[in-house]
FIMIDREN-877170 format. One record per residue: residue number from 1; x, y, z of N, C-alpha, C in turn. Coordinates in steps of 0.1 Angstrom, whole numbers, plus 5000, padded with zeros to 4 digits. Example, Ala and Ser with C-alpha at 12.3 -4.5 7.8 and 13.67 -1.06 7.14 Angstrom:
[1; [5132; 4943; 5078]; [5123; 4955; 5078]; [5132; 4967; 5078]]
[2; [5128; 4978; 5071]; [5137; 4989; 5071]; [5129; 5000; 5079]]
//
This chain:
[1; [6975; 3729; 9506]; [6980; 3714; 9507]; [6990; 3708; 9513]]
[2; [6992; 3712; 9526]; [7002; 3708; 9536]; [6998; 3692; 9538]]
[3; [6987; 3691; 9543]; [6984; 3677; 9547]; [6986; 3667; 9533]]
[4; [6985; 3669; 9524]; [6982; 3661; 9511]; [6998; 3660; 9507]]
[5; [7006; 3671; 9509]; [7020; 3672; 9505]; [7027; 3661; 9515]]
[6; [7024; 3658; 9525]; [7031; 3647; 9535]; [7026; 3634; 9528]]
[7; [7014; 3632; 9525]; [7011; 3620; 9519]; [7019; 3617; 9506]]
[8; [7019; 3628; 9495]; [7025; 3628; 9485]; [7039; 3622; 9488]]
[9; [7049; 3629; 9495]; [7060; 3626; 9498]; [7062; 3610; 9505]]
[10; [7053; 3606; 9516]; [7055; 3592; 9519]; [7052; 3584; 9507]]
[11; [7043; 3585; 9496]; [7044; 3577; 9487]; [7056; 3575; 9478]]
[12; [7060; 3588; 9476]; [7073; 3589; 9467]; [7083; 3584; 9473]]
[13; [7086; 3584; 9486]; [7097; 3577; 9494]; [7097; 3563; 9491]]
[14; [7082; 3556; 9493]; [7082; 3541; 9494]; [7085; 3538; 9480]]
[15; [7080; 3544; 9468]; [7081; 3544; 9457]; [7099; 3541; 9453]]
[16; [7105; 3552; 9457]; [7119; 3553; 9455]; [7127; 3542; 9462]]
[17; [7124; 3537; 9474]; [7130; 3528; 9483]; [7125; 3512; 9478]]
[18; [7114; 3511; 9466]; [7109; 3501; 9463]; [7100; 3492; 9474]]
[19; [7095; 3498; 9480]; [7087; 3493; 9494]; [7075; 3490; 9488]]
[20; [7071; 3494; 9480]; [7055; 3490; 9472]; [7058; 3479; 9464]]
[21; [7053; 3467; 9467]; [7052; 3454; 9457]; [7040; 3453; 9448]]
[22; [7041; 3451; 9437]; [7030; 3445; 9428]; [7022; 3456; 9422]]
[23; [7014; 3452; 9413]; [7007; 3465; 9406]; [6995; 3469; 9414]]
[24; [6989; 3458; 9421]; [6977; 3461; 9430]; [6979; 3469; 9442]]
[25; [6992; 3465; 9445]; [6992; 3477; 9458]; [6997; 3491; 9452]]
[26; [7003; 3492; 9439]; [7006; 3505; 9435]; [6992; 3512; 9433]]
[27; [6987; 3506; 9426]; [6971; 3512; 9423]; [6963; 3515; 9431]]
[28; [6964; 3504; 9444]; [6956; 3510; 9455]; [6961; 3525; 9463]]
[29; [6973; 3524; 9464]; [6982; 3535; 9469]; [6978; 3550; 9461]]
[30; [6982; 3547; 9448]; [6980; 3558; 9440]; [6965; 3562; 9439]]
[31; [6956; 3554; 9440]; [6941; 3557; 9438]; [6939; 3567; 9450]]
[32; [6940; 3560; 9463]; [6940; 3565; 9474]; [6945; 3579; 9477]]
[33; [6957; 3579; 9473]; [6966; 3595; 9474]; [6958; 3605; 9463]]
[34; [6956; 3601; 9450]; [6948; 3609; 9442]; [6934; 3614; 9448]]
[35; [6928; 3606; 9454]; [6913; 3606; 9461]; [6915; 3617; 9472]]
[36; [6927; 3615; 9480]; [6930; 3624; 9488]; [6933; 3638; 9484]]
[37; [6939; 3639; 9476]; [6947; 3654; 9469]; [6932; 3657; 9464]]
[38; [6923; 3654; 9457]; [6915; 3660; 9452]; [6902; 3664; 9462]]
[39; [6900; 3658; 9471]; [6893; 3661; 9483]; [6894; 3673; 9490]]
[40; [6908; 3674; 9495]; [6915; 3683; 9500]; [6919; 3695; 9493]]
[41; [6916; 3694; 9479]; [6920; 3708; 9470]; [6910; 3717; 9474]]
[42; [6914; 3732; 9473]; [6906; 3742; 9473]; [6905; 3744; 9459]]
[43; [6891; 3744; 9453]; [6889; 3747; 9441]; [6880; 3759; 9439]]
[44; [6887; 3768; 9429]; [6879; 3779; 9428]; [6868; 3779; 9420]]
[45; [6858; 3789; 9420]; [6847; 3788; 9412]; [6846; 3787; 9398]]
[46; [6858; 3795; 9395]; [6858; 3792; 9381]; [6873; 3782; 9377]]
[47; [6874; 3778; 9365]; [6884; 3771; 9361]; [6885; 3759; 9371]]
[48; [6874; 3753; 9375]; [6876; 3740; 9383]; [6882; 3729; 9376]]
[49; [6879; 3726; 9363]; [6887; 3714; 9359]; [6899; 3715; 9356]]
[50; [6905; 3729; 9351]; [6918; 3731; 9351]; [6929; 3731; 9363]]
[51; [6921; 3736; 9374]; [6928; 3732; 9386]; [6927; 3718; 9392]]
[52; [6918; 3706; 9390]; [6918; 3695; 9392]; [6931; 3688; 9382]]
[53; [6929; 3692; 9372]; [6938; 3686; 9360]; [6953; 3692; 9362]]
[54; [6956; 3701; 9371]; [6969; 3706; 9373]; [6974; 3700; 9383]]
[55; [6965; 3698; 9396]; [6968; 3690; 9407]; [6972; 3677; 9404]]
[56; [6964; 3671; 9395]; [6967; 3654; 9392]; [6980; 3654; 9386]]
[57; [6983; 3662; 9375]; [6994; 3664; 9367]; [7007; 3667; 9378]]
[58; [7004; 3675; 9387]; [7017; 3675; 9396]; [7021; 3665; 9403]]
[59; [7009; 3657; 9409]; [7011; 3647; 9416]; [7019; 3635; 9410]]
[60; [7013; 3632; 9396]; [7015; 3624; 9388]; [7031; 3624; 9382]]
[61; [7033; 3635; 9380]; [7050; 3638; 9376]; [7055; 3635; 9388]]
[62; [7055; 3637; 9401]; [7061; 3634; 9414]; [7063; 3618; 9414]]
[63; [7050; 3614; 9411]; [7050; 3594; 9414]; [7060; 3589; 9403]]
[64; [7057; 3597; 9390]; [7062; 3588; 9380]; [7081; 3591; 9378]]
[65; [7083; 3602; 9386]; [7097; 3607; 9389]; [7102; 3594; 9401]]
[66; [7094; 3591; 9408]; [7100; 3583; 9418]; [7100; 3570; 9414]]
[67; [7090; 3566; 9404]; [7093; 3553; 9400]; [7087; 3552; 9385]]
[68; [7099; 3554; 9379]; [7095; 3557; 9362]; [7094; 3546; 9354]]
[69; [7094; 3531; 9361]; [7092; 3521; 9351]; [7078; 3520; 9355]]
[70; [7072; 3522; 9369]; [7058; 3519; 9369]; [7048; 3525; 9360]]
[71; [7045; 3520; 9347]; [7034; 3528; 9339]; [7019; 3527; 9347]]
[72; [7014; 3522; 9357]; [7005; 3520; 9363]; [7002; 3536; 9365]]
[73; [7009; 3544; 9372]; [7008; 3555; 9377]; [7006; 3566; 9369]]
[74; [7011; 3565; 9357]; [7009; 3573; 9344]; [6994; 3570; 9340]]
[75; [6991; 3559; 9338]; [6978; 3555; 9333]; [6967; 3557; 9340]]
[76; [6970; 3557; 9355]; [6958; 3563; 9366]; [6957; 3579; 9364]]
[77; [6968; 3587; 9363]; [6967; 3600; 9360]; [6960; 3604; 9349]]
[78; [6966; 3597; 9335]; [6960; 3599; 9325]; [6943; 3597; 9325]]
[79; [6939; 3585; 9330]; [6926; 3582; 9331]; [6918; 3593; 9339]]
[80; [6924; 3598; 9349]; [6917; 3608; 9359]; [6916; 3620; 9353]]
[81; [6926; 3625; 9345]; [6926; 3639; 9336]; [6916; 3637; 9324]]
[82; [6916; 3626; 9318]; [6906; 3625; 9306]; [6891; 3623; 9313]]
[83; [6889; 3618; 9324]; [6875; 3619; 9332]; [6869; 3632; 9331]]
[84; [6877; 3640; 9338]; [6877; 3656; 9342]; [6873; 3660; 9330]]
[85; [6880; 3657; 9319]; [6879; 3666; 9304]; [6865; 3662; 9301]]
[86; [6862; 3649; 9301]; [6847; 3645; 9296]; [6835; 3649; 9305]]
[87; [6838; 3651; 9317]; [6828; 3659; 9325]; [6827; 3672; 9323]]
[88; [6839; 3679; 9317]; [6838; 3693; 9312]; [6828; 3693; 9298]]
[89; [6831; 3683; 9290]; [6824; 3682; 9275]; [6810; 3681; 9279]]
[90; [6806; 3672; 9288]; [6793; 3669; 9291]; [6786; 3682; 9296]]
[91; [6793; 3690; 9304]; [6787; 3702; 9309]; [6786; 3714; 9299]]
[92; [6797; 3711; 9291]; [6795; 3722; 9280]; [6783; 3718; 9271]]
[93; [6779; 3705; 9268]; [6769; 3697; 9260]; [6756; 3705; 9267]]
[94; [6754; 3705; 9279]; [6743; 3708; 9284]; [6741; 3724; 9287]]
[95; [6749; 3734; 9280]; [6749; 3747; 9279]; [6755; 3754; 9288]]
[96; [6762; 3747; 9300]; [6770; 3754; 9310]; [6783; 3760; 9307]]
[97; [6784; 3775; 9310]; [6798; 3777; 9301]; [6807; 3778; 9312]]
[98; [6818; 3775; 9308]; [6833; 3776; 9317]; [6843; 3780; 9308]]
[99; [6851; 3786; 9313]; [6864; 3791; 9303]; [6872; 3781; 9297]]
[100; [6872; 3769; 9307]; [6880; 3759; 9301]; [6873; 3751; 9290]]
[101; [6861; 3750; 9288]; [6855; 3745; 9278]; [6859; 3748; 9265]]
[102; [6863; 3761; 9262]; [6871; 3768; 9250]; [6882; 3761; 9247]]
[103; [6890; 3758; 9255]; [6902; 3751; 9256]; [6900; 3736; 9249]]
[104; [6892; 3728; 9256]; [6887; 3717; 9252]; [6880; 3717; 9236]]
[105; [6873; 3726; 9233]; [6868; 3727; 9221]; [6879; 3726; 9209]]
[106; [6891; 3735; 9215]; [6900; 3738; 9204]; [6907; 3725; 9205]]
[107; [6911; 3717; 9218]; [6920; 3705; 9219]; [6913; 3694; 9209]]
[108; [6899; 3692; 9211]; [6892; 3682; 9203]; [6886; 3683; 9190]]
[109; [6885; 3697; 9188]; [6880; 3698; 9174]; [6866; 3699; 9176]]
[110; [6857; 3704; 9183]; [6843; 3706; 9184]; [6836; 3713; 9174]]
//
């Protein structure tokens, strides 16, 4: 993920130096960054959801540390993580087994 690491570092620097103005610009840059991170991520055939969630969490933690006041980044990351979890639950309901499904069953008490 060296290419995406550069993108993450650039946005972190912009946030730290307050070069990003307004919620709209923050939202667009965060969405674009997360899209790039996910599209360039090497996802193994097993534990796909867990890999995606960990990638979003790690990037989200860096962005929040750079701009702790900006709740928009936190909301974006939480939304994306929840979206992945819902997709796994849908897959689980269709009968497809994935190791992460058991963790979600325990978490949401299905």
